[in-house]
C-alpha positions in Angstrom: 83.4 86.2 90.4 80.4 86.4 93.5 78.8 89.5 94.2 80.4 89.9 97.3 83.9 89.2 96.2 83.1 91.3 93.1 82.0 94.4 95.2 85.2 94.0 97.2 87.4 93.8 93.9 86.0 96.7 92.5 86.1 98.9 95.3 89.7 98.0 96.7 90.8 98.3 93.0 89.2 102.1 92.7 90.8 103.1 96.0 94.3 101.8 94.9 94.5 103.4 91.7 92.6 106.5 92.7 94.1 107.4 96.0 97.3 105.5 95.8 98.3 105.8 92.0 98.9 102.0 92.1 101.7 101.6 90.0 102.5 97.7 88.6 105.8 96.6 86.9 106.2 93.2 85.1 102.4 92.5 84.5 103.4 90.3 81.7 104.8 87.8 84.1 101.3 87.7 85.7 100.0 83.7 85.7 96.4 83.9 85.7 95.4 80.5 85.2 96.1 77.1 87.1 96.7 76.9 90.4 99.2 79.3 91.7 101.4 80.0 94.9 101.3 83.9 95.0 104.4 84.8 97.3 104.8 88.3 98.5 106.0 90.6 100.9 104.1 92.0 104.0 103.5 95.4 104.5 100.2 96.4 105.7 96.8 95.3 106.1 96.1 96.6 102.2 98.2 93.9 100.9 95.6 91.2 100.4 93.2 93.5 98.7 96.1 94.8 96.9 97.6 91.4 95.3 93.8 90.0 94.8 93.4 93.0 92.4 96.2 92.0 90.4 93.6 89.3 89.2 90.2 89.1 87.2 89.2 86.0 88.7 88.7 84.9 92.5 91.8 83.6 94.8 92.3 82.2 98.2 94.0 84.5 101.2 95.2 84.0 104.7 93.7 85.9 107.3 93.8 86.0 111.3 91.4 83.9 113.0 90.8 86.3 115.6 89.3 88.7 112.8 86.2 85.8 111.9 84.1 87.5 114.6 80.5 88.6 113.7 79.9 89.8 110.7 83.5 89.9 109.8 83.5 86.1 109.8 81.0 85.7 107.0 82.3 88.3 105.0 85.8 87.1 105.1 84.9 83.7 104.4 83.0 85.2 101.1 86.5 86.8 100.1 87.8 83.1 100.3 89.6 83.6 103.3 91.4 80.9 105.3 91.9 81.7 109.1 95.3 81.4 110.3 96.4 81.1 114.3 99.4 83.1 114.3 100.3 82.4 117.7 100.1 78.5 117.4 100.5 77.6 113.9 99.6 74.3 113.0 99.3 71.8 110.2 95.8 71.8 109.5 96.1 75.4 108.1 98.9 74.4 106.0 97.3 71.3 104.6 94.2 73.4 103.6 96.3 76.0 101.5 98.0 72.4 100.0 94.7 71.1 99.1 93.5 74.5 97.9 96.6 74.3 95.6 96.1 71.3 94.3 92.3 71.7 93.5 93.6 74.6 91.2 93.1 77.7 93.3 95.4 80.7 93.6 96.5 81.0 97.0 98.2 84.0 98.6 101.1 83.6 100.9 103.5 85.8 103.0 106.6 83.8 103.7 107.4 85.8 106.5 104.4 85.4 108.4 103.6 88.8 109.9 103.5 92.4 108.4 107.0 94.5 108.8 107.4 97.0 111.5 109.8 99.2 109.4 109.2 98.3 105.8 112.0 95.8 105.5 111.9 92.1 104.2 111.9 89.8 107.0 113.2 86.1 106.8 110.6 83.7 105.5 109.6 80.9 107.7 110.3 77.2 106.5 106.2 76.6 105.5 106.1 78.5 102.5 109.0 75.7 101.3 106.9 73.0 102.7 103.5 74.3 100.7 105.8 75.0 97.6 107.1 71.4 97.6 103.8 69.4 98.7 101.5 71.4 96.1 104.1 71.4 93.3 102.2 74.6 92.2 104.1 77.5 90.5 105.6 80.2 92.3 104.5 83.7 91.6 106.8 86.2 93.2 105.5 89.7 94.1 107.0 92.5 95.8 104.9 95.5 97.5 106.3 98.9 98.2 104.8 102.0 99.6 101.6 99.8 101.1 104.1 100.8 104.5 103.8 104.3 104.0 100.0 104.3 103.1 99.2 102.1 106.1 102.0 100.9 108.7 101.8 98.2 111.4 100.0 99.5 114.5 98.4 102.5 112.8 94.9 103.0 111.6 95.4 106.2 109.8 95.7 106.0 106.1 98.1 108.2 104.2 97.9 108.9 100.5 101.4 107.0 99.5 102.4 106.0 95.8 101.9 102.4 95.8 103.8 99.9 93.5 103.8 96.2 92.9 106.2 94.5 91.3 105.8 90.9 89.5 108.5 88.6 89.2 108.7 85.5 86.4 107.5 82.4 87.8 109.4 79.8 89.8 108.9 76.2 88.7 110.4 73.7 91.4 112.7 70.8 90.0 111.9 66.8 90.7 114.7 67.3 93.1 112.8 70.1 95.0 109.4 68.5 95.0 110.7 65.2 96.5 112.1 67.4 99.4 114.0 64.6 100.6 115.7 66.0 103.7 112.7 67.6 104.6 112.9 70.9 106.9 116.4 71.5 105.1 115.2 71.4 101.6 111.9 73.2 102.7 113.8 76.4 104.0 116.4 76.3 100.7 113.1 76.6 99.0 112.0 79.2 101.3 115.5 81.1 100.8 115.0 80.7 97.2 111.6 82.3 96.7 112.6 85.3 99.4 115.7 85.7 97.2 113.2 86.2 94.1 111.0 89.1 96.1 114.2 90.6 97.3 115.2 91.0 93.3 112.4 92.8 92.2 
């Protein structure tokens, strides 16, 4: 790891274990090598470093475009974050994610697109299905519990809630799914399959 990434990895890891009593379930399912599309529910700003801390090597994240200002533009770049415009999603971001996966990177994506308001899991956007089909990468479903209670959306106050991360068995798409012959409908089916796997954890 580069030193900036390593410093963040160490700091967040210590906080998650010391302050939030981080508990991992299904750690044996974790894919640690090769390109992996990590798909997780989205509860809090804590989620990206929380997922990143599962791995001992670097991974790629998505972050709101508005966060890339001043010092944080440099910091988020060092943490392998890809800027995304949540108000006006474009193919440019999706192509970047697909390219990173084809280059052998591990990429974290939140299929819901935004943090939950009440802790529940929302529907997935078809974009996650498109990324999965076009990249051909293995999919690692992950479910986070407790991060919403620790730092809910709209709050800047951290609460000391217990956080649990459940890691599901990898999903390998079939050759038919990778072809995605009927476009958006295929992508939506893949997105629903990924969200169902997250729900089951």
